Phi, psi and omega in degrees: 000128181286146180236178182310318187302331187288345182285343186302130180066015179240149174057217182215094183306329182284322176298314173307316177294310176297328171284337174287313177305309178300314185293316191293317184290322174301309185292330176283334176282322185300334185246021189291330181290335181301304177293353174250004185306319184294311180302320184282332177295322176298306183304314180300320185296324182295331173268004169110353183248113179268108181294134173278168168300336179285317181292323178297309175303318177299318172302314184286333186270337185299326171294319182296314181294307181298323176304314180301312184283333181280349172308316184282324178292320180284334177302312170300323172306312173308319178293315191272323191250338189092163193285324179297305181306309181304316189291308181306308177310301182312309190296316180302316177294328172295307182312311176306316183296310183298323181284332178291324173294321176291316181287328181285321180054222184285001173275351185299140179261160165316318186285322175296322179295324184286332176289328176291321171312307182295324176292327174301336176303327170308320180295319180292332179280001182302333182303336183271352175250317182296315185294306181302316185307307180299315185292327183303337178276351190237146181298156176310316187296341185261349192304317186302317180280318180296313184294333176296317178294315184287333186266003179290356188294344185295354177294336181321313182302327180288328179296326174307298188297330184272328181248337179302311184290336180285322179290327182292313181296326178279323193229355176110153182296325182301331175300328187292318177293330175286322165304310179300323180292319180297315177302308183300323168305310178296322169297322180298313181297314179304309185291326185297321183271330199259314180289145181224145170272152182292139180287159182303327184290346182266305196223123187258111185292142175230071190307141183273150176235157179313318182296332174295324174288315181299322175298324178285324178294348175276343181275129186292332180292334176306312182295317174294329180289330183297313176309301196292323178282341174292328178285310189283308181287312177305313176301325183286311186290328192281306185291327181289319169303326185259001189293323184288316177305325180290309179300319180285320179285334182263321199227029178299312180289332179293334183290352180288344173293346180256013177079019181268123177298092186292348173282344179265085187303316182304319181287324180290327180291323179293306181303320166308314179298319184294312182293328178297316180299317184294324178285327182287325174308314178304309178293331174293311191271345181270003180292320173293333175305313184302316178296321183288329176293322184299320184296335191260324182243358177096144188292324182301299182301319174313312187289321178310309184294305184291319175296313175316309176300319190288310184302311180292321179291323174299324175289326180292322179296328185285317192253350182236135175273096184281146169303150184314313177303316186284322178295325172294319182300318183293310183298310187306310186285317176302319179296313181304315183284329181288316177305309175288342164293321168310312183292318174300321181290326180268008158280325178287306190301317177295332183290326176275319185233056177301320183281355180225028181298333173296318177295321181283345172283327182292315188294310181294318176298321170303312179301321179302315180292324177292323179297318177297321173290320177301318178291315180297315177300317180296322175287329175287318180298317185293319181291321181286328179274327180232008178054047176182176189240011181296316175297313178304313175295314172301326172298314175297318170307318176298318177289330172297318185287329170300315177293333180293312180306317182294327174298320174302322175298318189254344185306312184296313184297311182302308187285347175259355179243258184290339174298335180296316185260005183302323181090352173219168178293134168241000000 
């Protein structure tokens, strides 16, 4: 297995670093609305717009939805314009969205926020640009470590939950978008001068066409992998986006047991952000661990375990009013297993679709974003319809169980067909 030392003298290290920085910054921006949801709702209420649970869920889910769809759009952009031009256009749109929110501040309307949310989706689609740009510079034997470095940017969501609530408490929620815009501009300028597209002598482009997507969409395994990733990544990004709303609505009073002054709403929001970051951190950093486990015992067996744990813990969260400390532990374990399931799914995808991994990354990645959108909307609907999250959690548990059933349906066929020649454990 290739390691960091094997990168010495290979590829283009500066581009690899800039791809990582671009993706990390983008992932942080993509999920920015989640940790600021309470503050934004209060600002809108002061101007006379009291967001319903459904409206809040729509606002939080829009960046996830647009990011999912735009992954395929930007994938075509990489083919037609090159990775660097596509990335710069995408970053410029994201910066414009951030500046809009910052300059409008407390006078912003709900509809304007929806437009901002759509713009932030371009940040979520950076996955389809940063990873190919980094990978184009390196030989096949180094793709694992290279894409691992470039793709480590999902830690950006943890940064959001750690710092955004505190910045909002000190200077107002709009200042978070101002800080984000300033950081994004710095990354834009650095990327403009330092990142490079791989020359033809290093990488021979093979542009994707619509018919290539159509061909893969006719393969039933494409849909199975899309379901599995919609559960794992969709669950991860959905819970991450809705985490603060859930904690504030369910456990605000319980935080008093930790010596937190629940009358100091600013302090409670910051602490909720910290606990949210802790849970999200588990899913972000354990993704490669899940891939490693899948390498050793097989992706199918790994997914059985990860999904099984998630289903059990989600049902517990839905049916038992857990003490705050126990609820955080359960959420931590749910996010950890979802993160490891992400790694397990992508241990299997290259073995099944090795020749079409670029297209499949776009399709399956899109499914993951759609899953996250559906989860956020389901939780918002549950809160609005039943004043609680029991129904929403149980629906997600049923979807996880559906995925487990799907694994049972395909495992024998996979192991006796493409799995025989896959070259790794499935």
